[in-house]
C-alpha positions in Angstrom: 107.7 101.2 121.3 111.0 99.6 122.2 114.4 101.3 122.9 115.7 100.8 119.3 112.7 102.4 117.8 113.2 105.3 120.2 116.8 105.5 119.2 115.8 105.6 115.5 113.1 108.1 115.9 115.5 110.4 117.7 117.4 110.8 114.4 114.6 113.2 113.3 116.1 115.9 115.5 113.0 117.9 116.2 110.9 117.1 113.3 107.5 116.0 114.4 105.7 112.9 113.1 103.1 114.9 111.3 105.7 117.1 109.5 107.8 113.9 108.7 105.0 112.3 107.2 103.9 115.2 105.3 107.4 115.7 104.0 107.7 112.0 102.9 104.2 112.2 101.3 105.4 115.2 99.4 108.5 113.5 98.0 106.5 110.5 97.0 103.7 112.7 95.4 106.2 114.2 93.0 106.3 111.0 91.4 102.5 110.7 91.3 102.3 114.4 90.0 104.4 113.5 87.3 102.2 110.8 86.0 98.6 111.8 87.0 98.7 115.4 86.1 99.6 114.4 82.5 96.5 112.3 81.9 94.0 115.0 80.8 96.6 116.3 78.6 97.6 113.3 76.6 95.1 114.1 73.8 96.3 117.5 73.5 99.9 116.4 73.6 99.3 114.0 70.7 97.5 116.7 68.7 100.2 119.2 69.2 103.2 116.9 68.5 101.6 114.8 65.7 100.8 111.6 67.5 98.2 109.9 65.5 97.7 106.4 67.2 96.0 107.0 70.5 97.8 104.1 72.2 101.2 105.9 71.4 100.3 108.7 73.6 100.6 106.3 76.5 104.6 106.5 75.8 104.7 109.7 77.6 103.9 107.5 80.8 106.1 104.6 79.7 109.2 106.6 79.1 108.9 108.3 82.5 108.4 104.9 84.2 111.6 103.5 82.1 113.9 106.2 83.3 112.2 105.8 86.9 112.9 102.3 87.2 116.5 102.0 86.2 117.6 104.9 88.0 116.6 103.4 91.4 119.3 100.8 91.1 121.9 103.7 91.4 120.4 106.0 94.1 119.9 103.2 96.9 123.9 102.4 96.8 124.6 106.2 96.7 122.4 106.7 99.6 124.0 104.0 101.6 127.3 105.5 101.0 126.8 109.4 101.1 123.9 109.5 103.3 120.2 110.3 102.2 120.2 114.1 101.9 123.0 114.6 99.1 121.5 112.1 96.5 118.1 113.0 97.3 118.7 116.8 96.5 120.6 115.7 93.4 117.7 114.0 92.2 115.2 116.6 92.8 117.5 119.1 90.8 117.4 116.7 88.0 113.6 116.5 88.3 113.3 120.2 88.0 115.7 120.6 84.9 114.0 117.9 83.0 110.4 119.3 83.7 111.5 122.5 82.9 113.0 121.4 79.5 109.9 119.4 78.6 107.9 122.8 78.3 110.1 123.8 75.3 110.4 120.3 73.4 109.9 120.6 69.6 108.8 117.0 68.9 107.3 114.0 70.5 110.8 112.2 70.6 112.3 115.0 72.4 109.4 114.9 75.0 109.9 111.3 75.5 113.7 111.9 76.1 113.0 114.5 78.8 110.3 112.4 80.3 113.1 109.5 80.7 115.3 112.0 82.3 112.4 113.2 84.5 111.9 109.7 85.6 115.7 109.5 86.5 115.2 112.4 88.9 112.0 111.4 90.3 113.7 107.9 91.2 115.5 109.5 94.2 112.4 110.7 95.6 110.9 107.0 95.7 114.1 105.1 96.9 115.4 107.6 99.4 111.9 108.4 101.1 111.4 104.7 101.8 115.1 104.4 103.0 114.4 107.3 105.3 111.3 105.9 106.8 113.1 102.5 107.3 115.8 104.3 109.0 113.5 105.6 111.5 110.7 103.1 111.9 110.3 99.3 111.7 107.7 96.5 111.8 104.1 97.6 112.3 105.4 101.1 113.0 106.8 101.3 109.5 103.4 99.9 108.1 101.4 102.6 110.0 103.8 105.5 108.9 103.8 104.0 105.2 100.0 104.0 105.2 99.8 107.7 106.5 102.3 108.5 103.7 100.3 106.6 101.1 97.1 108.2 102.2 98.5 111.7 101.7 100.3 110.4 98.5 96.9 109.1 97.2 95.2 112.6 97.4 97.6 113.6 94.7 95.7 111.6 92.0 92.7 113.1 93.4 93.8 116.8 92.5 96.4 116.1 89.8 94.1 115.5 87.0 91.8 118.5 88.1 95.0 120.7 88.1 96.1 119.6 84.9 92.8 120.3 83.5 92.6 123.8 85.0 96.2 124.5 83.5 94.8 123.6 80.1 91.9 125.9 80.5 94.2 129.0 81.0 97.1 127.7 79.0 98.5 124.8 76.8 99.9 121.4 78.1 103.4 123.0 78.3 102.5 124.7 81.5 101.8 121.3 83.3 105.6 120.8 83.3 106.3 124.2 84.9 103.9 123.5 87.7 105.7 120.1 88.3 109.1 122.0 88.4 107.8 124.5 90.9 106.4 121.9 93.2 109.8 120.1 93.1 111.6 123.3 93.7 109.4 123.8 96.9 109.9 120.2 98.1 113.9 120.6 97.7 113.9 123.7 99.8 111.9 122.1 102.4 114.2 119.0 102.6 117.4 121.3 102.7 116.1 123.4 105.5 114.4 120.7 107.7 115.4 117.1 107.0 118.5 115.9 109.1 120.5 113.1 107.9 118.8 109.9 109.1 121.5 107.2 108.0 123.4 105.7 111.0 127.0 106.2 110.2 127.6 102.5 111.3 125.3 101.4 108.5 127.4 103.2 105.7 128.6 101.0 102.9 131.6 101.5 100.6 130.4 102.6 96.9 132.3 99.8 95.0 131.2 97.4 92.6 131.7 94.2 95.1 129.8 96.0 97.8 127.0 96.8 95.7 126.8 93.5 94.3 126.9 91.8 97.7 124.1 94.1 98.9 122.1 93.2 95.9 122.8 89.7 96.7 121.6 90.0 100.3 118.2 91.6 99.1 117.7 89.1 96.3 118.6 86.2 98.6 115.9 87.0 101.2 112.8 84.8 100.3 110.2 87.1 102.1 111.6 90.4 100.8 111.9 89.1 97.1 108.5 87.3 97.0 106.5 90.3 98.5 108.3 92.4 96.3 107.2 90.5 93.3 103.7 90.2 94.5 103.5 94.0 95.1 105.1 94.6 91.6 102.8 92.3 89.8 99.7 93.6 91.7 100.5 97.3 91.0 101.0 96.5 87.4 97.3 96.5 87.1 97.2 100.0 88.7 99.7 101.3 85.8 97.6 99.4 83.2 94.6 101.7 84.4 96.7 104.8 84.4 97.9 104.2 80.9 94.3 103.7 79.7 92.2 105.9 81.9 91.5 108.7 79.6 90.5 106.3 77.0 88.1 104.5 79.2 86.8 107.4 80.8 86.5 109.9 78.0 86.5 107.4 74.9 84.2 104.7 76.3 82.0 106.6 78.7 82.2 110.0 77.3 82.9 111.6 80.7 84.6 114.8 79.1 85.7 117.2 81.8 84.1 115.1 84.4 87.0 112.6 83.8 89.1 114.4 86.7 86.2 114.2 89.1 85.5 110.5 88.7 89.3 109.8 88.7 89.5 111.7 92.0 86.6 109.8 93.4 88.2 106.4 93.0 91.5 107.7 94.2 89.8 108.7 97.4 88.7 105.2 98.0 92.5 104.3 97.9 93.3 107.0 100.3 90.5 106.0 102.6 91.8 102.2 102.7 95.3 103.6 103.4 93.9 105.6 106.4 92.2 102.6 107.8 95.2 100.5 107.3 97.2 103.0 109.5 94.4 102.5 112.1 94.1 98.6 111.9 97.6 97.4 111.3 98.6 97.6 114.9 95.8 95.5 116.0 95.5 92.9 113.2 99.0 92.8 111.8 100.4 93.3 108.2 99.8 89.8 106.9 96.2 89.5 108.0 95.2 92.9 106.3 97.2 92.6 103.2 96.2 88.7 102.7 92.6 89.5 103.2 92.8 92.5 100.8 94.7 90.5 98.2 91.8 87.7 98.3 89.3 90.5 98.1 90.9 92.1 95.0 90.9 88.7 93.3 87.3 88.1 94.1 86.1 91.4 92.9 88.4 91.1 89.9 86.9 87.8 88.9 83.3 89.1 89.1 84.3 92.1 87.0 86.1 89.7 84.4 83.1 87.3 84.2 80.6 90.3 83.8 82.8 91.6 81.0 82.8 88.3 79.2 79.1 87.9 79.6 77.9 91.4 78.8 80.8 92.9 76.7 79.9 96.6 77.4 79.6 97.3 81.2 77.2 100.1 82.1 79.1 102.9 83.7 77.7 102.6 87.3 78.3 99.0 87.3 81.9 99.5 86.1 82.6 102.2 88.6 81.3 100.2 91.5 83.5 97.1 90.6 86.5 99.2 89.9 86.2 101.2 93.0 85.9 98.0 95.1 89.1 96.5 93.5 91.1 99.9 93.9 90.0 100.0 97.7 92.2 96.9 98.2 95.3 98.7 97.0 95.5 100.7 100.1 95.7 97.8 102.2 98.1 95.7 100.1 100.8 98.3 99.0 102.2 99.6 102.4 101.9 96.4 104.1 103.7 94.5 101.2 106.4 97.2 101.3 106.9 97.0 105.1 107.1 93.1 104.8 109.7 93.4 102.1 111.7 95.9 103.9 111.7 94.5 107.5 114.4 92.1 107.2 116.7 94.6 105.5 117.2 97.3 107.7 120.8 97.3 107.7 121.0 97.8 103.8 117.7 100.1 103.5 119.1 102.2 100.7 120.3 99.3 98.5 117.0 97.3 99.4 114.8 100.2 98.6 116.7 100.6 95.3 116.4 97.0 94.2 112.9 96.6 95.2 111.8 99.8 93.8 113.5 99.0 90.5 111.8 95.5 90.5 108.5 97.1 91.3 108.6 99.9 88.8 110.1 97.8 85.9 107.8 94.8 86.4 104.7 96.9 87.1 105.4 99.3 84.4 105.9 96.5 81.9 102.7 94.8 82.8 101.0 98.2 83.0 102.3 98.9 79.4 101.0 95.5 78.3 97.5 96.0 79.6 97.3 99.3 78.3 98.4 98.4 74.8 95.8 95.8 74.9 92.9 98.5 75.2 90.4 97.5 72.5 87.6 100.0 73.0 86.1 98.1 76.1 87.3 97.4 79.8 87.7 93.8 79.2 91.4 93.9 78.8 91.6 95.9 82.1 89.4 93.3 83.9 91.6 90.3 82.5 94.7 92.1 83.6 93.4 92.7 87.1 92.3 89.2 87.6 95.5 87.6 86.2 97.9 89.8 88.4 95.9 89.0 91.6 96.2 85.4 91.0 100.1 85.6 90.2 100.5 88.0 93.3 98.8 85.4 95.4 101.2 82.6 94.3 104.3 84.7 95.2 102.7 85.5 98.7 102.1 81.8 99.4 105.8 81.1 98.4 106.8 83.9 100.7 104.8 82.4 103.5 105.5 78.8 102.8 102.0 78.1 101.9 100.3 79.6 105.1 98.3 82.7 104.8 97.3 84.7 107.9 99.7 83.2 109.9 100.7 84.7 113.5 102.1 88.1 113.0 105.1 90.0 114.5 104.6 91.7 117.8 104.2 95.4 117.6 107.6 97.3 117.8 
């Protein structure tokens, strides 16, 4: 660790690395909770609020992602001007109020409106948590910490559908939102009591239109940051596509019933395992070698899945599960490394950078995910086509970022 890294880590003022990682993971987990806990309840929500078209139930996810995407553009500049804590706590308050209000909506339209506001509040947790991590760590150290955060974050999809299922055994889907509100309140108290301000006063930026636009220009003008963000956004669009259609695949095609959360959890554990392995390996092999190899592996598995889907039409569940789990394993090696590579050259505008990159990732990924989800036709073929397509396009952007050279010598450890 060099001197600058030591100075940065001193901003934590007594918070240990384990607590810091757990805190950042909980912030990001509020977002995952707001998505994955809903999945077992989509059918009940549709029946309760009179939604007849099964694909239209996915709008509960899409409305949330829409608010989540656009709000990120505001939180970054606010965090660069006023520090990390005030806008973060403000966003958590919006999260709590929207989740609470969603418990009492009279119609599907009102639920979608609250989900949009819910996403606006949740955007603060994503943008500012990444900004805080970049305030404190850089280079491979950031990739290592992001991997550990993502590992804990991946545990949420393991337990969230199960929690949602349990809630609906003892109550209706409305209580799912109550649980989300309680978790956000606990996170807010933890942040209020323990997290110090991590923004260096020298890096504060005026909150004016010209300064914001100039910051956006810095981010969008950096080839590496822009291309890795686009690659990550496009690849993760496949993940959003699966989330949108998970209930229809596991319950509708494979008739798993109440076993749906268990299988969903098993695949998520593959992602958590790969995130943990990345945190152990990134210091030795570097971000580029691991993420480039994972992207090629993702493309290969997706191609096999796509080809078999065309040949067989219906994939037996064991074969589908093996191919899907292998594809998802790559995400843990792609996501945290691509994020670190995108943020590395933008430390002096970390808030604005996280804001712009987060917006692009969510808007692009959410749009691709919605397209894949709405293409559901009663088979897994549209999902396989989507996975293979995004892997190819993602590889193109990585090649642009690296000027055509994959696995090139990586940065020295910081």
